[in-house]
N, C-alpha and C positions, 0 to 999 in steps of 0.2 A: 425452532422457536426463535423468531427474530424480534418479536414484540412482547413486552410485559407491561402491565399497568402498575401503579404505585402499590396497590394491594398485594400483588404478586411479589413485588420486591420486598415488602414488609414480611411476607411469609418466608421468603428466602432467607432474610436476616435471622428470623426465628429458628429456621432449620440450622443455620450456621452455629447459633448458640447451643442448640440441642446436641449437635455433633462435635462440639468443641473438645470434649473429653474422650471422644471415641476414635478420632483419626489423628495421624501424625501430620498430615498436610494442612495447609492454611487456605481456607476458602475466603473469597473477598467479593465485594460489590462496590463499584464506584458510581455514585449518583452525580451526573454531570450538571444537572439543573441546580441542585442544592450545593454542589461542589463538596460532597462528603464522601470519605473513604471509610469503609467498614470491613474489618477482617476478623478472622477467628481470634478470640481473646487470648488463647495460649501463645500466640505470636509475640505478645508483649514480654513473655519470659525469655524469649530467644533473641529477639531483635531490638535494636535501639529506636523503636517507633514511639511517637508521643502518646498514643492511646490506641485501643482497638477501633475507635471511631474518631476521626478528626476531619477538620475542614481544610480548605486551601490545598486540595489533595495532591495535585501534581507538583506545585512548588515545595510542598512539605517533604516530598521524596528526597530533596537535596540534603536533608538532615540525616537520612539513614541509608541512602544508596551510595555504594563505593564511588568515590570521585571519578575514577578512570572510566566507569561504566555509565555515568549519568547522561552524557550527551547521546550515547547510543540508545538508552532507554527512552529519553524524552522524544527523540526523533521517531522512534517506532510508535510510541503512544500517541503522538500528534497525528500520525497517519491513521491510527485507529479512531481517534476522536473526530477527525475531519471526514471520516467515511471513505478514505482512499483504500482501506483494507478492512476486512471484517474479523480477522483473527490475529491474535498476538501470541507468539511463541518465542520466548527469548531466555537465554541463559546469561545471568549477570550476578552481581554480588550486592548483598545487603550487609550493613554493619551490625555485628552481634552486640549483645549487652556488654561484653568484655572489650569491645572496640576492634575485634578481629573480623575481617571480611568473611562472609559465608556465601558459598556458591548456591544459587537457587535457579530453578526453572519455573518461569511464570508463563502460564497459558491462560488466555482469556478470549472472550467473544464480545463483540459490541451488540447492544440491543437498541433498536431504533424505535422512534414513535411512528405514528401513522403518516406523518409527513416525510418520513425518511431521514430524520435527524437522529444522530446518535444520542441516546438518553442515558443508558447505563453501560457499564463494562463489568462483566461477571467472569470470575475465573478462579484458578487454583494455583497455589505456590507450593512447591516441594523442594527440599534440600537435596540437591544432586550429590553433595559431598558426603551424605550419610552412608555408613557402611550397611551392608545387607543385614536384615533380620535373621536370615538363614543362609547357609552355604550349600549350594546344590552339588558341588563336587564331592564334599565329604559327607553330606547328609546331616550336618550338625547345625545347631543354632549359631547365629553370628554375634558380633559384638553388640549390635543394637539390642538384641534380646538380653544379653548379659547386663547391659546398661539399664534396660527397663526393669530387670529383676532387682538390681542393686538400689536404684533410686528410692523406691518406696520404703525400703527397710534399712537404709544405711545407718540411721540413727539408733537402730536396735540391734546391730550386729555385735555381739559380745563373745561369741564362740565360733569355732570353725576355722577354716583356712582357705587361702587361694593358692593354687599351684599353677604357675604360668610356665608353659613349656615351649621350647623352640627347637626345631630340627637344626642341628649344626651343619653349616655349609650347604644348605639346601639348594642355593643357587647353582652349585656345581652339578647337582642332579639334573636341573632344568637345562643347563648348558650342554651337558654331555649326553643326555638321553632324551631331551625334548620336554616341552611343557605338559603334553598329555601323559607321559610316563610319570612326571612329577605329580600330576593330579592323582594318579593311581597310588603313589607312595603316600600322599597326604591322607587319602581315604584309609589306607592300611594302617597308618600310624594312629589315625582316629579310632579305628577298630581295636587296635592294641590297647588304647587307653580306655575306651568305652566298656570293654568286657570286664575290666577290673573295678569298675565303680560300684558303689553301694547305692541304696535308695536315697541316701542323704547327700548324694553328690550329683552334679550336673556338669556336662562337658560343653564347651563352646569353642568354635574356631574363630579367632580374631584375625589380626593382620597377617596376611601371607601365610607363613608356615608356623604360626603360633597358635597354641591352644590354651584355654583356661579351664581348670577344674575348680568349681565352686563347691565347697563343703560347708555345711551349716552346723555341724556338731563336733568335728574332729579337732585334733591338736597338731602341733608341728611334728610330733613323733609319727603321727598317722601320715602326715604329708611326706615325711622322709621315706616311710615304708612304701607309700604309693609310688613315689618317684622311682625307687629301686625296683619295684615290681614292674612298672612300665618299661624301664630300661631292659629288664630281663625278657619281657614279652617282645620288645622290638628286636632284641638279639635273636630270639627264636624265629621271628619273621625273616630276618636277614639270612639265617641258616637255611630256612625253607626254600629260599630262592637261590641257593648255592653261592651266596656272597656276590651276586651280580652287582649289588651296591653295598656300601657299608654305611650304616646310620648310627649316629649318636645323638643324644638330646641333652640340652642344658635347661635348667629351671631356676625360677625364683619363687620363694615361699613367703607369704604374708600370713602371720598367725594373729587371728582376731582376739585371742586371749590377751596378747600383749598390746595390740593396737585396735581397740574396739571403736565402733561408731565412726568410721572414716568415710569421707565422701568418695564418690565414684572416681573423681579426678585423682585424689590421693592414692586410691587403690591402684589405679593404672600406672601412676608415676612410680610408686614404690615397688610394685612387682616388676616393672621394666628395669628399674635400677638394680634390683636383686638379680634379675636374669642377666643383665649386662655384666655384673660382677662375676657370674659363673663363666661367661664368655672370656672375660679378661683373665680368669684364673685357669685357662687352658681348655675350657669346654668339657662336655661329658660329665658334668657335676651339677650340684644344686647349691644355692645360697639362701640362707634365711635372712630376711630383711631385718636390719638393725638401724634404729634411728640415728645413733652416733655415727655410723658409717655414711649415712645419707647426708647428715649435716656436714661431715668432712668433705663430701662430694660437692655440696652447695658452696662451701667455703672456697674450694679450689676453683669453681666456676667464677665466683665473684672476684677472687684474687687475680685470675687470668684476665678478667675484664679490666681490673685496675692496672695490670701490667700493660695491656693494650693502650689504655688511656695515657699512661705515663710515656710510652714510646711516642705516641702521637703528639704529646705536649713537650717535645724536645727533651725527652728522658727525665722529666720532672720526677723527683723522688728517688732517682738512682744517684749513687755516689761511689766513687772508687776510693777505697782505703788502701793503706800501704803498711806492710809489716816487715821489719828488718830481718835479714838473714846474715848471720855472723860467720866470718871466716875464722876458724879456731886456731889457725897459725898466727894470725895477726891480731885476733880479737877485735877486728874492725868490721864495719858493714861491707859485705861483699855485694849484696844485691837487696832489692826490696820486692816483695810479692804484691801484685795488684789484686785486691779482693773486692768483689762487688757487694754493695749494700743497697737495700731498698726500704723505703718507708712511705706510707700513704695515710691519708686522713682516716679512712675507714678501719684499717687494721693496725696502724702504727708501724713499728719496726718488725720486719719479717725476717726470719732466719733464712740464710742462703740455702740451707738444706730443704726448705719448703719452696722457695720461689724459683730457684734455678731449674729444677726438673720441669716446672710449669713453662718456663721460658723455652726449654728444649722441646717439650711436647707440642707447643704452639708455634714453633719456629721463630718466635720472637728473639731467641738467642742470636739470630743472624744480625739484625740491626743493633741489638744491645751489645753483642760481642764486638762489632766494629767500633761502636762508641767507646767501649772499654779499652780497646787497642789504642784508639786515638788519645784518650785521656792518660793512659799509662805511658805511652811514648812521649807525649807532651811533657809529662812529669820528669821522665828520666833525661830528657834533653837539657834539663837545668843542671845536670851533674855530668861530669866527664869521667868519673872514676868508679861508678857503680853500674850494676845491671838491673833490669827489671824483669821479673818473672810473671808471665801471664798464662792463666788457664785457657786452653782452647777446647771448646766443646766439639764432640764428634759430629754434631749437626753442622757446624761451620765448615769442618773439613770435608764432609761428604756432600754438602749441598751448595757450597759457594766456592769461588776462586780465592780461597783463604790466603794462599801465598802471595797472590797479586795484591790483595788488600794490605797485607803486612808490609810488603816492599814499598807500596805507594805512601803509606803513613811514615815509614822510616825515612823515605826521601823528603817528605814534607817537613819533618822536624830535624833533618840533617844530623842524625845520630849514626853511630857505627853499628853495623849489623850485629856484631857480637855483644852489643849492650842488651840485646833482647834474648830472653830464654823463654821458649814456648813449652808449657807444661801440658802433657797429655796424660789422662788417667787410663791406665792399661786396660781396665775392665770395660771401658767405653768404646773400644775400637775393634774392628775386624781387620786384622793385619793383612788378610788376603785381598781386601778391597783395593782396587787399583788406585782410586782417588787418594786413599790413605797412604799407600806406598809412595805414590808420586809426591804427595805433600811432604812426607818425611825426608825423601831424597832431595827434594827442593830446598828444604831448610839447610841441609848439609852443604849443598852446592852454593848457597848464598851466605854461608858462614853464620847462620843464625843457630843459636844453641838449642838443644833439645833436652828436656827433663821428663822422666817418667814419674808421675805423681802416684801416691798411695801404693808404692811398690811393695809387693808381698801380700797383697789382698786378693790377687787373682789366682789362676790355676796354672799359668804357664809363664811364670816370671822370668826364668832363665831363657826361655825361648824368645821372649820379647827382647831381652838384653842382647842376645846373640844377633837377632835379625835387625833391630832398630839402631843398635850402637848409639845409645844416648850419651850425652855429655855428663848428665847427672841422674841419679835416682834418689827419690825422696821417700823416706820411711815414715809412715804415719804414726800418730800417737798410740793407737791401739797396739800395734806391733811392738812399739818401744816399751809400753807399759807391761806387756806380756813378757818381754825379754828381761825386764827388771825383777819380775816376780817368779820367773820359772827358769831354772838352770838350763833345761833342755832347749827352750826357745832362745835363751841368751846365747847358747852355743851356735844355734842355727843362724841367728842374726850376725854373730861375729864372723862366721864363715861367709855369709852373704857380703859383708863389708870387705873382707879380704879378697874374695873373688872379684868384686867390682873393681877394687884397686888394682888387681893384677892385670886387668884389661884397660886400665886408664880411665875408669869411670869414677867420678866424684860422688860422695855420699853426703846427703843432707838429712838429718833426723829432725822431724817436726814434733811439736807438742811438748817441748821441755818447759815446765812451769816452775820447778823448784830447784834450788841449788843442789840438793842431794841427787836428784835425777841427773843433773848435768854432770856431777862428779862421777857417778857410776857409768853413765853412758859414754863418757870420754875414754873409758877403758877400751872401748871398741874402736877408737880412733876414727871418728867421723870427720869429714872435711868441714862441714857447715852445720850450724844449729839454728833452728827457728822455733820460736815459742814465746809464751807470755813472760818467761824469765828475762828475756832481752827486750821485749816490747810487744804490746798488743797492736792490732791493726788500728790505724788512726788516719784522719784526713791528711791530705798533702801538706796543708799549712802547719798542722801540729807536728807532722813528721819532720819538716824542715826546722822547726823550732826546737825539737827534742834531740836531734842527732847532729853531730859534727861530721860533715862529709867532705 
């Protein structure tokens, strides 16, 4: 059918309108004489098009076709309009209502008049990025079917639950046994789930090795029971194949009694979050979604972005504070500990207990740690008779040439190596790691002092003391407080101090805030004291004004 008259085109438009609510694809006709583009009206809900009927058709595409694909599209369409080709079949991107590019496949045919001039272009657009409505491997409905089920009723969901299930380490099965065997496993897991479902429950297979059970009447207690039943069923399957493979499942649960009337996007985001929590907590378990946990997760993401921004803006918002450490023989300042602080417009002042783990998780501790080293050594270069203590993250030690960084900055500020004390938190390191061992040995070789921070909080304290041979160990406030309130722990701490002294290791007790604490802790004969009693962490300028050094 190469030729259609105006009446036929009008009929075709009417058919498009009739089919608008019946098909997922988008039918269109372009009238070249009138320069009008007509498309299925439901495309307006999905794409950033001006209307389902608009003029100036090809130039108007510039507003909703992804910029990188526009030249390719116009070139192909010009060949179609000029009659150099009769068919158009192209994959490219339109801009969605949310501004995100959406992959489409556009297929069309030119319709000519009786003189052979192209008069109309008629075709169909479909989203090639859409997931399948059904999954042939498992025989289950797919994510699009789940989405189509949720959309019409999401404002009315006040009961029931969603159980989102993922096979733990499924990629290992594909890698070790092949994709075909993996498909068999997916089907068997689907069967294990399906046979346990009630008439009020529907099973869908979504991304890769994930399944969703939609329940319209149950509670989170029912979801727990179903998860445990599925886990037992899968264990029986593993036993039936003589443990050729071992399968466990993790799950996230969303209870509609607690969170009714939620959109499809919220449902998917929240169940994915709960599922990921199960993965983080060791796998082979379930997590029930809680809004407060999700808000904390969002806060961490936002704060991490703020930290990135601060690093990119020359460490704006970061500041190094200093706290005095007192030599109890002379009652004068022996050293000062460099302590990182952070403040931003959105969150204000942030506790180091919150932002330092985020720096480590994101590896931002690497540039920030170098900056702290630079600031702290610059500060101590102003004094000749005190030391500076700097916490070193395990990320810096294991992922960077940390010792070289230290030596370069020492050289830059012309200070003595033994003016620097590197603090390592014992629980943060794997002492068998070669990089870690080389780093500690390198410190000793270069006459840079080593302190073990939070000593007494791990499980192998004396092992660390024996292998690392630190110059100092620091006892944190928790252990100190326990020793002051419990005779048994007081005796343990006393023996710890005596033992350290017997091998030439100095003791610093942290967290001393009151005179009574100081008087009682001095009975243990520590070498150094650090805490609010002698001074809070302050900026360098305040530190220099406050203490005679």
